[in-house]
One Martini backbone bead per residue (centre of mass of N, CA, C, O) as a GRO file, in nm:
protein
  334
    1THR     BB    1   5.622  -7.722   1.601
    2GLU     BB    2   5.469  -7.580   1.340
    3PRO     BB    3   5.221  -7.398   1.250
    4PRO     BB    4   5.002  -7.363   1.052
    5ASN     BB    5   4.926  -7.136   0.802
    6ASN     BB    6   4.639  -7.059   0.893
    7GLN     BB    7   4.712  -6.994   1.185
    8ARG     BB    8   4.912  -6.759   1.126
    9THR     BB    9   4.712  -6.581   0.965
   10TYR     BB   10   4.513  -6.534   1.209
   11ASP     BB   11   4.715  -6.401   1.403
   12ASP     BB   12   4.792  -6.158   1.220
   13MET     BB   13   4.501  -6.033   1.214
   14ARG     BB   14   4.468  -5.983   1.507
   15LEU     BB   15   4.715  -5.789   1.534
   16LEU     BB   16   4.615  -5.574   1.332
   17VAL     BB   17   4.351  -5.492   1.476
   18LEU     BB   18   4.476  -5.409   1.743
   19THR     BB   19   4.656  -5.183   1.627
   20ALA     BB   20   4.425  -5.007   1.518
   21LEU     BB   21   4.282  -4.950   1.786
   22VAL     BB   22   4.522  -4.806   1.931
   23ALA     BB   23   4.555  -4.579   1.730
   24LEU     BB   24   4.258  -4.459   1.745
   25SER     BB   25   4.273  -4.390   2.052
   26ALA     BB   26   4.523  -4.191   2.027
   27ALA     BB   27   4.375  -3.992   1.817
   28ALA     BB   28   4.176  -3.905   2.005
   29PRO     BB   29   4.028  -3.650   2.165
   30GLN     BB   30   4.102  -3.487   2.487
   31TYR     BB   31   3.875  -3.358   2.712
   32GLU     BB   32   3.882  -3.385   3.025
   33TYR     BB   33   3.643  -3.453   3.216
   34SER     BB   34   3.517  -3.363   3.511
   35ALA     BB   35   3.382  -3.408   3.793
   36PRO     BB   36   3.130  -3.332   3.960
   37ARG     BB   37   3.048  -3.096   4.185
   38GLU     BB   38   2.978  -3.065   4.495
   39LEU     BB   39   2.702  -2.951   4.686
   40ASP     BB   40   2.590  -2.774   4.907
   41SER     BB   41   2.286  -2.694   5.058
   42ALA     BB   42   2.364  -2.364   5.070
   43GLU     BB   43   2.444  -2.375   4.777
   44SER     BB   44   2.462  -2.176   4.489
   45VAL     BB   45   2.391  -2.173   4.129
   46GLU     BB   46   2.458  -2.033   3.813
   47VAL     BB   47   2.294  -2.032   3.508
   48THR     BB   48   2.420  -2.008   3.182
   49ALA     BB   49   2.309  -1.931   2.898
   50ALA     BB   50   2.313  -1.995   2.587
   51PRO     BB   51   2.368  -1.880   2.290
   52VAL     BB   52   2.164  -1.733   2.052
   53VAL     BB   53   2.072  -1.841   1.737
   54ARG     BB   54   2.003  -1.656   1.458
   55SER     BB   55   1.738  -1.674   1.245
   56GLY     BB   56   1.470  -1.639   1.015
   57TYR     BB   57   1.316  -1.704   1.293
   58ALA     BB   58   1.137  -1.652   1.558
   59ALA     BB   59   1.094  -1.713   1.856
   60PRO     BB   60   0.881  -1.842   2.053
   61ARG     BB   61   0.647  -1.752   2.268
   62SER     BB   62   0.608  -1.738   2.582
   63LEU     BB   63   0.425  -1.908   2.841
   64ASP     BB   64   0.223  -1.910   3.066
   65SER     BB   65   0.088  -2.135   3.287
   66ALA     BB   66  -0.221  -2.010   3.240
   67GLU     BB   67  -0.164  -2.037   2.934
   68SER     BB   68  -0.333  -2.094   2.629
   69VAL     BB   69  -0.296  -2.284   2.322
   70GLU     BB   70  -0.390  -2.305   1.970
   71PHE     BB   71  -0.344  -2.524   1.711
   72ILE     BB   72  -0.375  -2.487   1.366
   73PRO     BB   73  -0.450  -2.692   1.139
   74ILE     BB   74  -0.360  -2.846   0.827
   75LEU     BB   75  -0.570  -2.996   0.597
   76ARG     BB   76  -0.460  -2.845   0.326
   77ASP     BB   77  -0.165  -2.886   0.091
   78VAL     BB   78  -0.150  -2.790  -0.240
   79ARG     BB   79   0.134  -2.789  -0.479
   80ASP     BB   80   0.169  -2.659  -0.822
   81HIS     BB   81   0.464  -2.621  -1.042
   82ASP     BB   82   0.562  -2.517  -1.349
   83GLU     BB   83   0.798  -2.403  -1.571
   84ASP     BB   84   0.572  -2.208  -1.744
   85GLY     BB   85   0.394  -2.108  -1.465
   86SER     BB   86   0.191  -2.307  -1.401
   87HIS     BB   87  -0.057  -2.326  -1.146
   88ASN     BB   88  -0.152  -2.495  -0.818
   89PHE     BB   89  -0.352  -2.415  -0.512
   90GLU     BB   90  -0.437  -2.559  -0.176
   91ILE     BB   91  -0.577  -2.412   0.122
   92GLU     BB   92  -0.650  -2.548   0.462
   93THR     BB   93  -0.796  -2.491   0.773
   94GLY     BB   94  -0.941  -2.553   1.090
   95ASN     BB   95  -1.072  -2.232   1.087
   96GLY     BB   96  -1.187  -2.191   0.765
   97ILE     BB   97  -0.951  -2.133   0.584
   98SER     BB   98  -0.973  -2.067   0.211
   99ILE     BB   99  -0.730  -2.129  -0.057
  100SER     BB  100  -0.751  -2.086  -0.420
  101GLN     BB  101  -0.528  -2.137  -0.712
  102SER     BB  102  -0.490  -2.055  -1.069
  103GLY     BB  103  -0.252  -2.075  -1.348
  104ASP     BB  104  -0.094  -1.962  -1.630
  105SER     BB  105   0.167  -1.886  -1.857
  106TYR     BB  106   0.039  -1.571  -1.886
  107GLY     BB  107  -0.067  -1.476  -1.583
  108ASN     BB  108  -0.331  -1.594  -1.532
  109LYS     BB  109  -0.592  -1.573  -1.276
  110GLN     BB  110  -0.769  -1.783  -1.032
  111GLY     BB  111  -1.012  -1.778  -0.741
  112VAL     BB  112  -1.045  -1.845  -0.380
  113ILE     BB  113  -1.197  -1.686  -0.083
  114SER     BB  114  -1.239  -1.807   0.260
  115PHE     BB  115  -1.417  -1.709   0.565
  116THR     BB  116  -1.456  -1.611   0.925
  117HIS     BB  117  -1.556  -1.384   1.121
  118PRO     BB  118  -1.563  -1.310   1.448
  119ASP     BB  119  -1.895  -1.263   1.423
  120GLY     BB  120  -1.975  -1.505   1.191
  121THR     BB  121  -1.921  -1.387   0.921
  122PRO     BB  122  -1.916  -1.471   0.605
  123PHE     BB  123  -1.652  -1.517   0.351
  124TYR     BB  124  -1.681  -1.467  -0.018
  125MET     BB  125  -1.445  -1.496  -0.298
  126THR     BB  126  -1.386  -1.418  -0.631
  127PHE     BB  127  -1.127  -1.430  -0.897
  128VAL     BB  128  -0.964  -1.229  -1.161
  129ALA     BB  129  -0.637  -1.218  -1.334
  130ASP     BB  130  -0.555  -1.003  -1.606
  131GLY     BB  131  -0.552  -0.772  -1.852
  132ASN     BB  132  -0.802  -0.627  -1.676
  133GLY     BB  133  -0.715  -0.720  -1.400
  134PHE     BB  134  -0.867  -0.705  -1.093
  135GLN     BB  135  -1.170  -0.929  -1.043
  136PRO     BB  136  -1.392  -0.910  -0.807
  137GLU     BB  137  -1.640  -1.126  -0.625
  138SER     BB  138  -1.874  -0.999  -0.372
  139ALA     BB  139  -2.109  -0.944  -0.113
  140ALA     BB  140  -1.889  -0.768   0.068
  141LEU     BB  141  -1.871  -0.555  -0.136
  142PRO     BB  142  -1.896  -0.253  -0.240
  143VAL     BB  143  -2.168  -0.047  -0.356
  144ALA     BB  144  -2.291   0.152  -0.575
  145PRO     BB  145  -2.513   0.375  -0.616
  146ALA     BB  146  -2.791   0.452  -0.760
  147PHE     BB  147  -2.902   0.570  -1.064
  148PRO     BB  148  -2.963   0.866  -0.961
  149HIS     BB  149  -2.818   1.087  -0.757
  150PRO     BB  150  -2.881   1.265  -0.495
  151ILE     BB  151  -2.904   1.620  -0.433
  152PRO     BB  152  -2.806   1.829  -0.220
  153ASP     BB  153  -2.930   2.124  -0.095
  154PHE     BB  154  -2.660   2.294  -0.106
  155VAL     BB  155  -2.613   2.246  -0.411
  156LEU     BB  156  -2.876   2.387  -0.511
  157ARG     BB  157  -2.818   2.660  -0.379
  158GLN     BB  158  -2.553   2.716  -0.533
  159ILE     BB  159  -2.672   2.708  -0.814
  160GLU     BB  160  -2.874   2.931  -0.780
  161PHE     BB  161  -2.674   3.154  -0.700
  162ALA     BB  162  -2.512   3.146  -0.967
  163ARG     BB  163  -2.746   3.222  -1.147
  164GLN     BB  164  -2.813   3.498  -1.021
  165GLU     BB  165  -2.534   3.619  -1.077
  166ASP     BB  166  -2.549   3.596  -1.385
  167GLU     BB  167  -2.797   3.764  -1.434
  168ALA     BB  168  -2.693   4.028  -1.293
  169ALA     BB  169  -2.440   4.061  -1.482
  170ALA     BB  170  -2.607   4.075  -1.759
  171ARG     BB  171  -2.774   4.327  -1.682
  172ALA     BB  172  -2.540   4.522  -1.627
  173ALA     BB  173  -2.412   4.501  -1.906
  174ALA     BB  174  -2.653   4.589  -2.081
  175SER     BB  175  -2.703   4.881  -1.917
  176ALA     BB  176  -2.434   4.971  -2.000
  177PRO     BB  177  -2.263   5.218  -2.135
  178ARG     BB  178  -2.108   5.287  -2.459
  179ALA     BB  179  -1.851   5.447  -2.637
  180SER     BB  180  -1.812   5.195  -2.819
  181TYR     BB  181  -1.800   4.992  -3.121
  182SER     BB  182  -1.742   4.652  -3.218
  183ALA     BB  183  -1.681   4.394  -3.365
  184PRO     BB  184  -1.779   4.092  -3.357
  185SER     BB  185  -1.678   3.793  -3.241
  186SER     BB  186  -1.630   3.494  -3.263
  187SER     BB  187  -1.678   3.213  -3.074
  188GLU     BB  188  -1.400   3.096  -3.110
  189GLU     BB  189  -1.228   3.344  -3.046
  190ASP     BB  190  -1.340   3.401  -2.768
  191TYR     BB  191  -1.268   3.134  -2.639
  192ASN     BB  192  -0.957   3.139  -2.688
  193ARG     BB  193  -0.905   3.412  -2.536
  194LYS     BB  194  -1.009   3.322  -2.257
  195LYS     BB  195  -0.817   3.076  -2.232
  196ARG     BB  196  -0.554   3.242  -2.237
  197GLU     BB  197  -0.611   3.451  -1.999
  198ALA     BB  198  -0.820   3.222  -1.827
  199PRO     BB  199  -0.836   2.899  -1.774
  200TYR     BB  200  -0.874   2.955  -1.454
  201ALA     BB  201  -1.052   3.014  -1.185
  202ALA     BB  202  -1.064   3.132  -0.893
  203ALA     BB  203  -1.147   3.050  -0.589
  204ARG     BB  204  -1.380   3.117  -0.371
  205SER     BB  205  -1.394   3.267  -0.085
  206LEU     BB  206  -1.439   3.195   0.258
  207ASP     BB  207  -1.590   3.225   0.531
  208SER     BB  208  -1.583   3.122   0.854
  209ASP     BB  209  -1.917   3.078   0.854
  210GLU     BB  210  -1.880   2.893   0.612
  211SER     BB  211  -2.016   2.617   0.449
  212PHE     BB  212  -1.878   2.308   0.298
  213GLU     BB  213  -1.869   2.048   0.041
  214VAL     BB  214  -1.677   1.799  -0.069
  215ILE     BB  215  -1.667   1.635  -0.375
  216PRO     BB  216  -1.611   1.328  -0.448
  217ILE     BB  217  -1.414   1.094  -0.629
  218LEU     BB  218  -1.498   0.780  -0.746
  219ARG     BB  219  -1.390   0.813  -1.061
  220ASP     BB  220  -1.046   0.801  -1.237
  221VAL     BB  221  -0.989   0.711  -1.566
  222ARG     BB  222  -0.673   0.705  -1.756
  223ASN     BB  223  -0.607   0.651  -2.113
  224HIS     BB  224  -0.300   0.700  -2.323
  225GLU     BB  225  -0.175   0.669  -2.632
  226GLU     BB  226   0.055   0.744  -2.880
  227ASP     BB  227  -0.175   0.716  -3.126
  228GLY     BB  228  -0.445   0.850  -2.956
  229THR     BB  229  -0.567   0.654  -2.796
  230HIS     BB  230  -0.856   0.655  -2.566
  231ASN     BB  231  -0.961   0.655  -2.205
  232PHE     BB  232  -1.238   0.779  -1.992
  233GLU     BB  233  -1.348   0.790  -1.638
  234PHE     BB  234  -1.600   1.001  -1.468
  235GLU     BB  235  -1.695   1.032  -1.111
  236THR     BB  236  -1.927   1.178  -0.887
  237ALA     BB  237  -2.112   1.195  -0.588
  238ASN     BB  238  -2.338   1.398  -0.755
  239GLY     BB  239  -2.377   1.245  -1.055
  240ILE     BB  240  -2.131   1.280  -1.238
  241VAL     BB  241  -2.086   1.152  -1.586
  242VAL     BB  242  -1.785   1.070  -1.783
  243GLU     BB  243  -1.739   0.922  -2.109
  244GLU     BB  244  -1.448   0.831  -2.318
  245SER     BB  245  -1.359   0.728  -2.658
  246GLY     BB  246  -1.066   0.673  -2.884
  247ASP     BB  247  -0.888   0.686  -3.177
  248ALA     BB  248  -0.627   0.738  -3.411
  249TYR     BB  249  -0.851   0.917  -3.601
  250GLY     BB  250  -1.046   1.096  -3.397
  251ASN     BB  251  -1.256   0.915  -3.291
  252LYS     BB  252  -1.561   0.956  -3.090
  253GLN     BB  253  -1.708   0.838  -2.773
  254GLY     BB  254  -1.992   0.881  -2.540
  255VAL     BB  255  -2.097   0.985  -2.194
  256ILE     BB  256  -2.357   1.199  -2.038
  257SER     BB  257  -2.434   1.252  -1.683
  258PHE     BB  258  -2.709   1.403  -1.482
  259THR     BB  259  -2.863   1.637  -1.244
  260HIS     BB  260  -3.087   1.849  -1.197
  261PRO     BB  261  -3.201   2.064  -0.963
  262ASP     BB  262  -3.511   1.950  -1.013
  263GLY     BB  263  -3.438   1.618  -1.076
  264THR     BB  264  -3.359   1.595  -1.369
  265PRO     BB  265  -3.247   1.381  -1.589
  266PHE     BB  266  -2.933   1.342  -1.771
  267TYR     BB  267  -2.887   1.194  -2.107
  268MET     BB  268  -2.588   1.142  -2.322
  269THR     BB  269  -2.488   1.053  -2.647
  270PHE     BB  270  -2.179   1.029  -2.861
  271VAL     BB  271  -2.046   1.120  -3.186
  272ALA     BB  272  -1.712   1.176  -3.331
  273ASN     BB  273  -1.645   1.253  -3.674
  274GLY     BB  274  -1.653   1.319  -4.010
  275ASP     BB  275  -1.973   1.411  -3.943
  276GLY     BB  276  -1.934   1.506  -3.656
  277PHE     BB  277  -2.134   1.603  -3.407
  278GLN     BB  278  -2.351   1.333  -3.248
  279PRO     BB  279  -2.615   1.369  -3.056
  280GLU     BB  280  -2.812   1.186  -2.796
  281SER     BB  281  -3.130   1.312  -2.656
  282SER     BB  282  -3.429   1.388  -2.492
  283ALA     BB  283  -3.320   1.688  -2.410
  284LEU     BB  284  -3.310   1.770  -2.693
  285PRO     BB  285  -3.406   1.953  -2.936
  286VAL     BB  286  -3.667   1.953  -3.182
  287ALA     BB  287  -3.748   1.967  -3.489
  288PRO     BB  288  -3.969   2.026  -3.690
  289ALA     BB  289  -4.169   1.922  -3.927
  290PHE     BB  290  -4.170   1.850  -4.256
  291PRO     BB  291  -4.303   2.112  -4.319
  292HIS     BB  292  -4.283   2.418  -4.209
  293PRO     BB  293  -4.442   2.648  -4.048
  294ILE     BB  294  -4.564   2.961  -4.161
  295PRO     BB  295  -4.583   3.264  -4.078
  296GLU     BB  296  -4.790   3.519  -4.140
  297PHE     BB  297  -4.571   3.751  -4.175
  298VAL     BB  298  -4.432   3.601  -4.404
  299LEU     BB  299  -4.657   3.572  -4.606
  300ARG     BB  300  -4.707   3.889  -4.634
  301GLN     BB  301  -4.423   3.949  -4.744
  302ILE     BB  302  -4.432   3.768  -4.993
  303GLU     BB  303  -4.689   3.906  -5.119
  304PHE     BB  304  -4.560   4.191  -5.143
  305ALA     BB  305  -4.327   4.117  -5.330
  306ARG     BB  306  -4.491   4.008  -5.562
  307GLN     BB  307  -4.649   4.272  -5.623
  308GLU     BB  308  -4.402   4.443  -5.689
  309ASP     BB  309  -4.300   4.277  -5.931
  310GLU     BB  310  -4.549   4.311  -6.103
  311ALA     BB  311  -4.555   4.626  -6.114
  312ALA     BB  312  -4.274   4.655  -6.241
  313ALA     BB  313  -4.341   4.495  -6.504
  314ARG     BB  314  -4.583   4.674  -6.608
  315ALA     BB  315  -4.426   4.940  -6.627
  316ALA     BB  316  -4.212   4.844  -6.828
  317ALA     BB  317  -4.416   4.761  -7.055
  318SER     BB  318  -4.575   5.070  -7.071
  319ALA     BB  319  -4.325   5.218  -7.145
  320PRO     BB  320  -4.191   5.444  -7.344
  321ARG     BB  321  -3.988   5.476  -7.636
  322ALA     BB  322  -3.729   5.671  -7.778
  323SER     BB  323  -3.654   5.422  -7.964
  324TYR     BB  324  -3.623   5.253  -8.294
  325SER     BB  325  -3.596   4.946  -8.448
  326ALA     BB  326  -3.547   4.739  -8.678
  327PRO     BB  327  -3.684   4.479  -8.794
  328ILE     BB  328  -3.665   4.139  -8.784
  329SER     BB  329  -3.615   3.907  -8.985
  330SER     BB  330  -3.694   3.584  -9.036
  331GLU     BB  331  -3.411   3.482  -9.106
  332GLU     BB  332  -3.256   3.616  -8.865
  333TYR     BB  333  -3.426   3.478  -8.650
  334ASN     BB  334  -3.331   3.188  -8.752
   0.00000   0.00000   0.00000
């Protein structure tokens, strides 16, 4: 008797599955691994290390058996970044390093950095970075000395030496005879002539046994735009400070300060515009109150001139005339 249809279908399915398994086994690659070779007790074998694949990070440093290492855990790592450029991140490690920063879509940033130095000193700094540059604030940052700065003795001696040389040169020039005299030139012409002939004087040579100190430049900031607006700040270690800013119309304002050799501070502000150069400083001379007192010799000269004028008028009135003209009638007078 023939098996029922469902039994025949079940047998066909079993045959189909068995055939598929045999085909899969035949298609698998044959590696043919051999059994491991047995080694004699006196035989040694050398194991060759597999080639190292180089990646973007260096392999960790191997440690000696007696060497210990501590892994610093990351306690906090929050990072947010939007498509418009605004961002915020906070990172903190188990050994006290903390960094946080946030920024907007215009590139402005602000944040905090803190950690502890190996000697136990804490470091804490806040910062802002925007159109005015990087602006850190921290008690650990160096601070410029208070103004006015003390002037070293060797600088004062050099200033005094230069003053004496100038006085000696002026006395020698005043006492030297001149063969001819020419009309004096204006101060502006003389200044421009000297500037064209020798813009900068050569530095004075120093003997081998002479010592000198180079004055460092603490600050030198210069900004100049195409339209003429400018700003510069200049400061030296011996207390000279010059600051100036100006607009596109030629108007300027600034500050000049330094300390005289005798220790007297000098401070002056100025404005230069359509009304001219206008300095303000307590060190500038002040004109006497108006009306100004007139010296005695000037009063005597004025009185002498008045008397001369009166005498000349009396002499002219009393002098006889060589000719006489007809009197003017009343009608002609009117």
